[in-house]
C-alpha positions as CSV (number, residue, x, y, z in Angstrom):
1,M,-131.0,-100.9,-113.1
2,V,-132.1,-100.1,-109.6
3,L,-135.4,-101.9,-110.3
4,L,-133.5,-105.1,-111.4
5,Q,-131.3,-104.9,-108.3
6,T,-134.3,-104.5,-106.0
7,L,-136.1,-107.4,-107.7
8,V,-133.1,-109.7,-107.4
9,A,-132.6,-108.7,-103.7
10,G,-136.3,-109.3,-103.0
11,V,-136.3,-112.7,-104.7
12,T,-133.1,-113.7,-102.8
13,M,-134.5,-112.7,-99.4
14,G,-137.7,-114.5,-100.3
15,F,-135.7,-117.7,-100.9
16,V,-134.0,-117.3,-97.5
17,Y,-137.4,-116.9,-95.8
18,V,-138.8,-120.0,-97.7
19,R,-135.8,-122.1,-96.6
20,V,-136.2,-121.0,-93.0
21,A,-140.0,-121.8,-93.1
22,M,-139.2,-125.2,-94.7
23,G,-136.8,-125.9,-91.8
24,F,-139.5,-124.9,-89.2
25,N,-141.9,-127.2,-91.0
26,L,-139.5,-130.1,-91.3
27,I,-138.4,-129.9,-87.6
28,S,-141.8,-129.5,-86.2
29,N,-143.2,-132.4,-88.2
30,T,-140.3,-134.8,-87.5
31,I,-139.7,-134.3,-83.8
32,R,-143.0,-132.6,-82.9
33,I,-141.2,-129.7,-81.3
34,V,-141.3,-126.0,-82.4
35,N,-137.7,-124.8,-82.5
36,F,-137.8,-121.1,-81.8
37,S,-134.0,-120.7,-82.1
38,Q,-133.9,-121.7,-85.7
39,G,-134.2,-118.1,-87.0
40,N,-131.3,-117.1,-84.7
41,I,-129.2,-120.0,-86.0
42,V,-129.8,-118.7,-89.5
43,A,-129.0,-115.1,-88.5
44,F,-125.8,-116.3,-86.6
45,G,-124.8,-118.2,-89.8
46,G,-125.2,-115.0,-91.8
47,L,-123.0,-113.2,-89.3
48,I,-120.4,-115.9,-89.5
49,Y,-120.5,-115.7,-93.3
50,I,-120.1,-111.9,-93.4
51,T,-117.3,-112.0,-90.8
52,S,-115.3,-114.7,-92.5
53,S,-115.7,-113.3,-96.0
54,V,-115.4,-109.6,-95.4
55,T,-113.4,-109.2,-92.2
56,A,-111.2,-112.2,-92.5
57,R,-111.1,-111.9,-96.4
58,L,-111.6,-115.6,-96.9
59,H,-112.7,-117.0,-100.3
60,L,-116.5,-116.9,-100.6
61,L,-116.8,-120.7,-101.0
62,L,-114.6,-121.3,-98.0
63,S,-116.8,-118.8,-96.0
64,L,-119.9,-120.7,-97.1
65,I,-118.4,-124.1,-96.0
66,I,-117.5,-122.6,-92.6
67,T,-121.0,-121.1,-92.2
68,V,-122.7,-124.4,-93.0
69,L,-120.4,-126.2,-90.5
70,V,-120.9,-123.7,-87.7
71,S,-124.7,-123.7,-88.3
72,A,-124.8,-127.5,-88.3
73,I,-122.7,-127.7,-85.1
74,L,-125.1,-125.2,-83.4
75,G,-128.1,-127.3,-84.5
76,L,-126.4,-130.5,-83.2
77,V,-125.5,-128.8,-79.9
78,L,-129.1,-127.8,-79.5
79,Q,-130.5,-131.2,-80.3
80,S,-128.0,-133.3,-78.4
81,L,-127.4,-131.2,-75.3
82,I,-130.8,-129.5,-74.8
83,I,-133.7,-131.1,-76.6
84,H,-132.9,-134.8,-76.6
85,P,-132.1,-135.0,-72.8
86,M,-135.4,-133.1,-72.1
87,V,-137.4,-135.4,-74.3
88,K,-135.7,-138.4,-72.7
89,R,-136.7,-137.1,-69.2
90,R,-140.2,-136.5,-70.4
91,I,-140.1,-132.7,-69.7
92,S,-143.2,-130.9,-70.7
93,M,-143.5,-129.4,-74.2
94,G,-143.6,-125.9,-72.6
95,G,-140.3,-126.5,-70.9
96,I,-138.7,-127.6,-74.2
97,I,-140.1,-124.6,-76.1
98,I,-138.7,-122.3,-73.4
99,S,-135.3,-123.9,-73.7
100,T,-135.3,-123.2,-77.5
101,V,-136.2,-119.6,-76.8
102,A,-133.4,-119.4,-74.2
103,F,-131.0,-120.9,-76.8
104,A,-132.2,-118.2,-79.2
105,S,-131.5,-115.5,-76.6
106,F,-128.0,-117.0,-76.0
107,L,-127.2,-116.8,-79.7
108,S,-128.5,-113.2,-80.0
109,N,-126.3,-112.2,-77.1
110,L,-123.3,-114.1,-78.5
111,A,-123.7,-112.4,-81.8
């Protein structure tokens, strides 16, 4: 039984890592910017899910909807308030990458 639980947990975590990697690939290929805060957005979403489902005792489906909405809002804030204005002003790629790292640090400290 423990072997089966370990196998299921490993496959589940593998799917999470694959989804994050696909997100990195999709973002870097579409806007040509490496978003180093994406992993922190995923981790923050996990924290929101655990907090809403366990601490607040919300239904799991409602917690999932809240998590998706919060993560989407974080991505939208990053894109519209940080990345897009920097691209519009023709800031160097290094400056944009540093801003995504700073946003990642902000999310880590917020969590």
